[in-house]
C-alpha positions as CSV (number, residue, x, y, z in Angstrom):
1,M,9.2,-22.4,41.5
2,I,7.9,-19.9,44.0
3,S,10.0,-20.9,47.0
4,T,8.7,-21.2,50.9
5,R,10.1,-17.6,51.2
6,G,7.2,-16.2,48.9
7,R,4.5,-18.8,50.0
8,Y,5.1,-17.8,53.6
9,A,5.3,-14.1,52.6
10,L,1.8,-14.3,51.7
11,R,0.5,-16.3,54.8
12,V,2.4,-13.5,56.5
13,M,0.2,-10.8,54.8
14,I,-3.0,-12.7,54.6
15,D,-2.6,-13.3,58.5
16,I,-2.1,-9.7,59.6
17,A,-4.7,-8.8,57.3
18,S,-6.9,-11.0,58.9
19,N,-6.0,-10.1,62.5
20,Q,-4.9,-6.6,62.8
21,G,-7.9,-4.9,63.5
22,D,-7.4,-1.5,64.9
23,G,-3.8,-2.7,65.7
24,Y,-0.6,-4.6,65.3
25,V,-0.4,-8.4,64.9
26,P,2.9,-9.6,66.9
27,M,4.9,-11.9,64.8
28,K,5.0,-14.6,67.2
29,D,1.4,-14.8,66.9
30,V,1.5,-15.0,63.1
31,A,4.1,-18.1,63.4
32,A,2.1,-19.9,66.1
33,R,-1.4,-19.4,64.0
34,Q,0.8,-20.6,60.8
35,G,2.9,-23.5,62.4
36,L,6.1,-21.4,61.0
37,S,9.2,-20.4,62.7
38,L,9.6,-17.1,64.2
39,K,13.2,-17.0,63.0
40,Y,12.3,-17.8,59.4
41,L,9.4,-15.1,59.2
42,E,12.1,-12.5,60.7
43,Q,13.8,-12.8,57.7
44,I,10.9,-12.6,55.3
45,I,9.4,-9.4,57.1
46,P,12.8,-7.0,56.4
47,P,11.7,-6.6,52.5
48,L,8.1,-6.4,53.3
49,K,8.5,-3.3,55.7
50,D,11.5,-1.6,53.7
51,H,9.3,-1.2,50.5
52,G,6.4,0.0,52.7
53,L,3.9,-3.0,52.4
54,I,3.8,-3.3,56.4
55,K,4.7,-1.1,59.1
56,G,5.7,-2.1,62.7
57,I,6.7,-1.2,66.1
58,Q,8.2,-2.7,68.9
59,G,7.2,-2.9,72.7
60,K,4.3,-4.0,74.3
61,G,1.1,-3.9,72.2
62,G,3.8,-4.1,69.1
63,G,3.9,-5.8,65.9
64,Y,3.0,-5.3,62.0
65,R,0.1,-4.0,60.4
66,L,-0.7,-3.2,56.5
67,T,0.0,-0.2,55.1
68,K,-2.8,-0.1,52.7
69,K,-6.6,-1.9,52.2
70,P,-5.8,-5.9,51.1
71,S,-7.4,-4.9,47.9
72,E,-4.5,-2.3,46.7
73,Y,-2.1,-5.2,47.3
74,N,-1.3,-7.2,44.2
75,I,0.1,-10.8,44.8
76,G,2.8,-10.3,42.0
77,E,4.3,-7.6,44.0
78,I,4.7,-9.2,47.2
79,L,6.2,-12.3,45.4
80,R,8.9,-10.4,43.5
81,L,10.0,-8.9,46.8
82,T,10.6,-12.0,48.6
83,E,11.2,-14.0,45.3
84,K,13.7,-11.4,43.6
85,D,12.7,-12.7,40.5
86,L,10.2,-14.9,38.5
87,A,11.8,-15.8,35.5
88,P,10.9,-19.3,34.4
89,V,14.2,-20.1,33.1
90,S,17.5,-18.7,34.7
91,C,18.8,-17.0,31.2
92,L,15.8,-14.2,31.8
93,A,16.3,-13.7,35.3
94,E,17.1,-9.9,36.1
95,G,20.8,-9.5,36.1
96,A,21.5,-12.8,34.2
97,P,24.4,-12.5,32.2
98,E,23.5,-12.1,28.3
99,C,23.1,-15.9,27.0
100,E,25.6,-16.2,24.2
101,R,23.1,-18.7,22.4
102,R,20.0,-15.9,22.7
103,Q,20.3,-15.2,18.7
104,E,19.6,-18.9,17.7
105,C,17.6,-20.0,20.7
106,K,14.6,-21.4,20.0
107,T,12.7,-21.5,23.1
108,V,13.1,-18.0,24.4
109,K,10.1,-16.8,23.0
110,L,8.2,-19.2,24.7
111,W,10.0,-18.4,28.1
112,E,9.3,-15.1,27.7
113,G,5.8,-15.6,26.8
114,L,5.5,-17.6,30.1
115,E,7.1,-14.9,32.2
116,K,4.6,-12.5,30.8
117,V,1.9,-14.8,31.5
118,T,2.8,-15.4,35.2
119,N,3.3,-11.7,36.2
120,E,0.2,-10.9,34.1
121,Y,-1.9,-13.2,36.2
122,L,-0.1,-12.8,39.8
123,D,-0.4,-8.7,39.6
124,S,-4.0,-9.3,38.7
125,K,-4.9,-11.4,41.8
126,T,-5.1,-8.9,45.4
127,L,-4.2,-10.1,49.0
128,D,-8.2,-9.6,49.4
129,E,-8.7,-12.2,47.2
130,L,-6.9,-14.6,49.0
131,L,-8.7,-13.5,52.2
C-alpha cells in the first residue's frame, strides 16, 4: 500500500510542475493549495531534493522547482524515493532477512510477479501524464 508520504510527494511534484512557471514555488503555497501540513511536507522534500528531482532556494522569491521536464519523471522513481520500497510483501522488501521458508514457499513467485508488474506500471507513467 502506498502511504500518505508517497501520495503527498506526487501531489507536491504535480503542484510544483503546475505552478513553477519561470520561478520557484514556495512550499507554504503548495501546502495551502493541497490542504496539507507544511510541517509534513518539509519531511517529504529532502529525499526529492537530495536525489536531484527538485531544487530549492531560500529567502525572498525562494521555494522549489523541478530540475527536469515533467515528462522526464516517472512515477515509480518518485514513489521509491519516498516509500523506500514498493514490495507487496515484507519478505521481498529491500534489506529483508532471507526467509527460512523461501525454498518451499508456494507464493513467492506470485509476489515477485506482482512486484515486477507494479514497478513496470509505475515506471511507465510520467509526471506529465498526471498533469
